[in-house]
LUMLUM-70805 format. One line per 4 residues: number of its first residue (from 1); their letters; for each residue x, z, y of C-alpha. Coordinates in nm, 4 decimals. Each point is the difference from the previous one (the first is absolute). Layout:
LUMLUM-70805
NUM) a) X/Z/Y  ...;
END
This chain:
LUMLUM-70805
1) mpel) 0.6175/1.0578/0.6627  0.0039/-0.3982/0.0497  -0.3415/-0.0873/0.1272  -0.1255/-0.3481/0.1270;
5) peve) 0.2437/-0.0180/0.2996  0.3094/0.0939/-0.2128  -0.0929/-0.2423/-0.2864  -0.0724/-0.2856/0.2424;
9) tmlr) 0.3381/0.0665/0.1583  0.1655/-0.0006/-0.3285  -0.1700/-0.3298/-0.0963  0.1137/-0.1646/0.3197;
13) giqs) 0.3429/0.1247/-0.0410  0.0538/-0.1415/-0.3519  -0.1862/-0.3311/0.0543  0.2968/-0.2048/0.1114;
17) acag) 0.1941/0.1058/-0.2992  -0.2408/-0.1015/-0.2595  -0.3036/-0.2092/0.1274  -0.0019/-0.3630/-0.1488;
21) rqlq) 0.3249/0.0740/-0.1954  0.0563/-0.0083/-0.3751  0.0535/0.3365/-0.1802  0.3222/-0.0248/-0.1751;
25) elqf) 0.0397/0.3541/-0.1375  -0.2150/0.3070/-0.0283  0.1785/0.3166/-0.0950  -0.1351/0.3504/-0.0575;
29) vpct) 0.3040/0.2078/0.1250  0.1121/0.2649/-0.2356  -0.1225/0.3294/0.1556  0.0443/0.3581/-0.1314;
33) rrps) -0.2863/0.1384/0.2405  -0.3515/0.0128/-0.0815  -0.0995/-0.3607/-0.1149  -0.2435/-0.1988/0.2110;
37) pvrp) -0.3139/-0.0991/-0.1760  0.0176/-0.3628/-0.1227  -0.3016/-0.1995/-0.1490  -0.0324/-0.1440/-0.2471;
41) drps) 0.3624/0.0306/-0.0980  0.3525/-0.0971/0.1401  0.0547/-0.3035/-0.2326  -0.3129/-0.1589/0.1113;
45) fqkv) 0.1371/-0.0395/0.3539  0.2589/-0.2526/-0.1321  -0.3020/-0.2457/-0.0162  0.0211/-0.0638/0.3796;
49) vgsr) 0.3777/-0.0550/-0.0018  0.0501/-0.3809/0.0928  -0.3319/-0.0180/0.1832  -0.0420/-0.0428/0.3817;
53) ltdl) -0.1482/0.2579/0.2134  -0.2816/-0.1945/0.1645  -0.1664/0.2744/0.1870  0.0799/0.3565/0.1392;
57) erlg) -0.2853/0.2090/0.1078  -0.1132/0.3526/0.0467  -0.3113/0.1466/-0.1662  -0.0838/0.3409/0.1697;
61) kril) 0.3130/0.2009/-0.0669  0.1430/-0.2423/-0.2678  0.2380/-0.3022/0.0265  -0.0958/-0.2983/-0.2058;
65) mnfd) 0.2658/-0.2550/-0.1193  -0.1878/-0.3052/-0.1261  0.1952/-0.2460/-0.2100  -0.0759/-0.3635/-0.0905;
69) cglc) -0.0272/0.0903/-0.3617  -0.3239/0.1760/0.0723  0.1335/0.3623/-0.0258  0.0211/0.2505/0.2808;
73) ivve) 0.2291/0.2892/0.0387  -0.1751/0.2913/0.1800  0.2162/0.2727/0.1580  -0.1733/0.3187/0.1196;
77) prmt) 0.2513/0.2005/0.1726  -0.2158/0.3162/0.0157  0.1767/0.3190/0.1425  0.3779/-0.0931/0.0064;
81) glml) 0.0308/-0.3678/-0.0932  0.1860/-0.2582/0.2138  0.0428/-0.3682/-0.0167  0.3421/-0.0986/0.1396;
85) vtdp) 0.2241/-0.2869/0.0605  0.3184/0.1981/0.0843  0.1790/0.2947/-0.1610  -0.2424/0.2815/-0.1055;
89) ptve) 0.0156/0.3708/0.1407  0.1476/0.1008/-0.3432  0.1264/-0.1935/-0.3052  -0.1418/0.2452/-0.2594;
93) hlrv) -0.3550/-0.0636/0.1151  0.0047/-0.3692/-0.0284  -0.2536/-0.1492/-0.2305  -0.0404/-0.3654/-0.0068;
97) rwqf) 0.2030/-0.3104/0.1292  -0.1436/-0.3323/0.0552  0.2673/-0.2872/0.0480  -0.1488/-0.3174/0.1670;
101) sgrg) 0.1393/-0.3475/0.0416  0.1540/-0.1108/0.3340  0.2549/0.0917/0.2419  0.0073/0.3047/0.2386;
105) intv) -0.1893/0.3077/-0.0998  -0.1643/-0.0796/-0.3342  -0.0118/0.3502/-0.1737  -0.3016/0.2341/0.0232;
109) lfwd) 0.0125/0.3694/-0.1160  -0.2448/0.2469/-0.0903  0.1213/0.3652/0.0598  -0.1921/0.3203/-0.0748;
113) rrgl) 0.1362/0.3511/0.0519  -0.2823/0.1626/-0.2123  -0.0879/-0.2717/-0.2391  -0.3711/0.0103/0.1046;
117) gtis) -0.0269/-0.3802/0.0836  -0.1242/-0.2366/-0.2467  0.0828/-0.3499/-0.1038  -0.2589/-0.2123/-0.1838;
121) lltp) -0.0196/-0.3514/-0.1367  -0.3462/-0.1408/0.0235  -0.1721/-0.3057/-0.1366  -0.2527/-0.1766/0.2431;
125) peld) -0.2964/0.1851/-0.1530  0.1763/0.3302/0.0303  0.0845/-0.0782/0.3543  -0.3663/-0.0904/0.0745;
129) alrr) -0.1054/0.3234/-0.1507  0.2472/0.2009/0.2301  -0.1395/-0.1770/0.2994  -0.3578/0.0878/-0.0851;
133) rlgp) 0.0867/0.3590/-0.0409  0.1305/0.0339/0.3529  -0.2090/0.0178/0.3277  0.0473/-0.2407/0.2797;
137) dalq) 0.3320/-0.0012/0.1745  0.0341/0.2424/0.2869  0.1323/-0.2503/0.2361  -0.3012/-0.2293/-0.0601;
141) isad) -0.2925/0.2180/-0.0721  -0.3018/-0.0419/0.2319  -0.2109/0.2772/0.1462  -0.3042/-0.1279/-0.2000;
145) efqr) 0.1980/0.0481/-0.3232  0.1334/0.3234/0.1064  -0.3581/0.1269/0.0717  -0.1363/-0.1296/-0.3316;
149) rfka) 0.2828/0.1851/-0.1828  -0.0291/0.3188/0.2000  -0.3739/0.0291/-0.0659  0.0755/-0.0058/-0.3832;
153) trra) 0.1993/0.3234/0.0050  -0.0663/0.3557/0.0931  0.3681/0.0924/0.0514  0.1641/0.1068/0.3212;
157) ikpa) 0.1381/-0.3085/0.1986  0.3653/0.0824/-0.0614  -0.0135/0.0001/-0.3788  -0.2166/-0.2916/0.0139;
161) lldq) 0.2636/-0.1994/0.1824  0.2571/0.0796/-0.2720  -0.2167/-0.1512/-0.2714  0.1692/-0.3366/-0.0879;
165) qlva) -0.3470/-0.1275/-0.1531  -0.1557/0.0625/0.3483  0.2664/-0.1550/0.2105  0.3514/-0.1137/-0.1115;
169) gign) 0.3227/0.0948/0.1745  -0.0767/0.3254/0.1848  0.1983/0.3124/-0.0966  0.0174/0.3616/0.1083;
173) lyas) 0.2079/-0.0536/0.3040  -0.1852/-0.2945/0.1678  -0.3360/0.1528/-0.0922  0.0584/0.3029/0.2269;
177) eilh) 0.1360/-0.2365/0.2770  -0.2981/-0.2245/-0.0245  -0.2643/0.2831/0.0240  0.1883/0.1518/0.2968;
181) lcgi) 0.0136/-0.3199/0.1886  -0.3807/-0.0370/-0.0166  -0.0685/0.3646/0.0492  -0.1859/0.0850/-0.3183;
185) sprr) 0.0491/0.3139/-0.2009  0.1438/-0.0521/-0.3523  -0.2736/0.2458/-0.1161  -0.2847/-0.2359/0.0910;
189) rahr) -0.2079/-0.1396/-0.2862  0.0497/-0.3722/-0.0370  -0.3388/-0.0857/-0.0566  -0.1348/0.1828/0.3137;
193) llrr) 0.2311/-0.1843/0.2351  -0.1849/-0.2010/0.2749  0.0422/-0.3661/0.0426  0.2142/0.0213/0.3156;
197) evvs) 0.2331/0.2445/-0.1864  0.0379/-0.2409/-0.2837  0.0813/-0.2711/0.2406  0.2604/0.2485/0.1580;
201) itea) 0.1514/0.0709/-0.3403  0.0295/-0.3790/-0.0746  0.1739/-0.0617/0.3333  0.2165/0.2935/-0.0363;
205) thei) 0.1026/-0.1003/-0.3640  0.0971/-0.3495/0.1197  0.1987/0.1427/0.3147  0.1886/0.2624/-0.1853;
209) lqqa) 0.1003/-0.2022/-0.2924  0.1027/-0.3116/0.2114  0.2080/0.2271/0.2318  0.1735/0.1652/-0.2912;
213) vrye) 0.0840/-0.3487/-0.1642  0.1509/-0.0967/0.3406  0.2273/0.3117/-0.0272  0.0812/-0.0645/-0.3552;
217) gstl) -0.1723/0.3102/-0.1287  0.0630/0.3733/0.0169  0.3070/0.1889/-0.1170  -0.0711/0.3608/-0.0430;
221) ndgt) 0.2391/0.2976/0.0030  0.0951/-0.0422/-0.3582  0.1307/-0.3523/0.0800  -0.1637/-0.1516/-0.3268;
225) yrna) -0.1524/-0.3147/0.1651  0.2437/-0.2661/0.1012  -0.0551/-0.3771/0.0747  0.1399/-0.2835/-0.2064;
229) lnqd) 0.3313/0.0303/0.1920  0.0213/0.3805/-0.0755  -0.0752/0.0907/0.3562  -0.2543/0.2520/0.1418;
233) ggyq) -0.3352/-0.0969/0.1107  -0.1150/0.0857/0.3559  -0.3559/0.0846/0.0067  0.0634/0.3783/-0.0675;
237) nhhr) 0.0925/0.0247/0.3634  -0.3569/-0.1007/0.0790  -0.1940/0.2363/-0.2181  -0.2613/0.2009/0.1875;
241) vydr) -0.0996/0.2505/-0.2532  0.1636/-0.0457/-0.3316  0.2385/0.2859/-0.0847  -0.0369/0.1557/0.3432;
245) agdl) -0.2059/0.3110/-0.0822  0.0422/0.2509/0.2877  0.0823/-0.2509/0.2534  -0.2061/-0.0752/0.3127;
249) cptc) -0.2244/-0.2979/-0.0464  0.1552/-0.2971/0.1726  -0.3596/-0.1539/0.0568  -0.1891/0.2738/0.1688;
253) gegt) 0.2962/0.2193/0.0896  -0.1983/0.3120/-0.0661  -0.0724/0.0400/-0.3657  0.2595/0.0939/-0.2606;
257) irri) 0.0486/-0.2215/-0.2997  -0.1153/0.1685/-0.3198  0.0829/-0.0568/-0.3649  -0.2562/0.0419/-0.2576;
261) vqtq) -0.0056/-0.1145/-0.3800  -0.2578/-0.2322/-0.1282  0.0092/-0.1225/-0.3697  0.3542/0.1566/-0.0274;
265) rstf) 0.1307/-0.1972/0.2894  0.1055/0.1082/0.3474  -0.2203/-0.1144/0.2807  0.1060/0.0303/0.3668;
269) ycpr) -0.2461/-0.0158/0.2864  -0.0891/0.1454/0.3431  -0.3133/0.2115/-0.0169  -0.0563/-0.0332/0.3660;
273) cqh) -0.0104/-0.3770/0.0313  -0.1176/-0.0955/-0.3625  -0.3699/0.0712/-0.0558;
END
């Protein structure tokens, strides 16, 4: 489930434990559950031990750990992965432990209940190639860039927003919330949107994602997502349409929120105030 707000929250939560510090140990914790995909292989990661973490950044839905040896560890949490600096929700789903120098909190953990998250070690050319594959960051994309990219696709706007090559960071939950805030039906074709509608999507994207970051992401009913301190996020209390099918629309007060399926993903919207 982690999307841009959740990954940004994880990044901020682990920063004080590792940024600027020397990596003293990296351990792939023995786990009897489905193994997390690791690229290229586990022994290769020992190349960064002894190096200093010079920069910690988010790339779409990924966390990048850049070391002064020139290598980068890329963590993509995907559906159920968490980056933590405290005891994990369960011991049996713990995947990776980073031990950094310094006093205080200096251990970072990667936990993944389903083993879908990936851990990659990239060289500078490989990292550059990854950056080129992704679209502009959703917190930074402009209306002009959105319009140019929408014009190049014939898809409905909701699936288009989920395409990480079109725009990086938006997932299923926040796409529904964004389109509701700007009053646009998820069924509309992206290339047919008017300029004012593209501007509205851009503004709604920035507003929704920034607000979700302030509330440290959304923890849904399954309780999977937790911040770096293993605590719930708070933005789920501000969802307007996501997972609220059958409820009265909180915006217009007259429509009933509807659930439809687009490209095998649930979409929630109000047919009365989203056109």
